[in-house]
C-alpha positions, 0 to 999 in steps of 0.5 A: 500500499503505497501513498503515491503522493510521496512517490510521484515517479512509478519507476521508483516503486519496486520489490526486493527479495532474498534468501539470506537477508543480505543479497537482494534481487529486484522485481518490478512492481505492478500497479493494481490500483491507486496506491496498490502494487503487487508482484508475481515471483516465479523460478524460486527454489523449493522448500526455501525461506525468503524475505521481501520488502517494498522499495520506493523513492530509493528507500526500503518501506518498512520491515521485510516480510517473509514466506516459505516456498512449497516442496516440489516433489517429482512423479514417483516412478515417472520413468517407469523403471521400477517394476515387480510381479510380487502382487499378482505373480502374473504381470508387471506392476510399476513399483518394486518392494526393493527399490533404491528410491522409497517413493517406488517401493509401494504402488502409486500406479495402477492399471486395469490389468485385473479387469479385462477377463472374467477371472482377470487379465492375466488368467485370460491372457489379456495384459493391457498395461505392460513394460516395453523395453524396445520403446523408451526414452529414458532408462531401459523401458516405457509403459505401453498401454494396449486396447484390446477385445477381451472375449466379452468387452472392449478394454482400453490400456490404462494407467492411473494413480490409485488401484483396481478395486475389482470386477463387476461380473463380466460387465466392467470394473471398479477403479479407485482413483488418486494418491496423497499429494500436497504440491501445486505443480503448474504443468505436467510434462511427458514423453508419448508415442501413440498408434491407433486406427478407426473405432471398431468397438462401440458400446456406449458414448458420452452424451453429445458424442456421436462416434461411428466406425469412421472415426479414428480412436483418441488417447487421453492423459488427464491430471487433476488435483483436489480435496475429494473425500472417500465419504463423498466420492466412494473410494478409499483413504488413499485413493478416494474417488471411486468409479464403477465403469458399469455406472456412468453416474460415478464418472467425475467431470473434473472441470465442473466437480466442486472438489477439483481445484486444478485440472489439465488434459491432453487428447492425442487424435489419430488419423490415417497418417498415424501422425503421433506414431513417433515419440514426442514431448508434451506439456500439459498446462494445469489450470488452477481454479483455486489457488488458496486451498491446498490439494490433498490428493492427485489423479493422473489418468492415461488411456490408449482409448479415450472412451474406454470407460464407455467400452468404445475405441479401437482394439489395436490403439497403443499408447506408450508413456515415458519420462513423466515429470512435473513443472513448477513455476 
């Protein structure tokens, strides 16, 4: 709050900030309204204590004030290097109890591998989320998501933060989405490769869509941060949002959901040239509609067929994922 009568030259009004109280960096002040100035600082170090002060007319105004930046954690197992078959004994999951990184010793990622057959995908021979050592950008392997026709139902290859909750007969499955997370990234950066074709399996589709077998399938990556609770969303303590693929009323629209604080998505649209059939890095901006409330959970959901929850897509679509990381400003 500046008395502009004292300082008639706006160029003399600016902020300074410091990590040690000795060496100060300057930041231009933005005039919001008469007497009110602010500034947005970017590129700060995470988990760091800062002091800041106002300078006007060549003099420091008042005592310095303080803030501490938040942590900036990375995506656990973001290059999908740690895998194990210890849980199922049949197919790889993206964690390893013996991993050198403590964050990779317990499941953070889940998939629908257990949902694509009457007795589970491994029993039926359908593994829709797998390790691929022949395709990778970082490290020794990537995650490959493979859509398929699993005897009686279409199944999209998928990978998500959370856990598979069980089958609903032969009609679908239950998924618990989300993992505890309190940081506030501004984007998700990821390497993707997508191979697809025309939709050849149509069960249902969202209201407003009119997909036919002339349309090409699409892949999607979603990221949401929020304050969902198991009480309101039916999930578990660590994965609070439960979706039953046989009941569309359980599907969550993160753009309008009241407990979602931030959301971003990327849709890869296939065509006759298979234009995404090579590795490419994408940056998915995360739109924060509430920057005051601190998130409690994060949902990252990837699918080789965008409408796999509706059992609609191309049963030969494949999506490879590697080197997923958060961007912080």
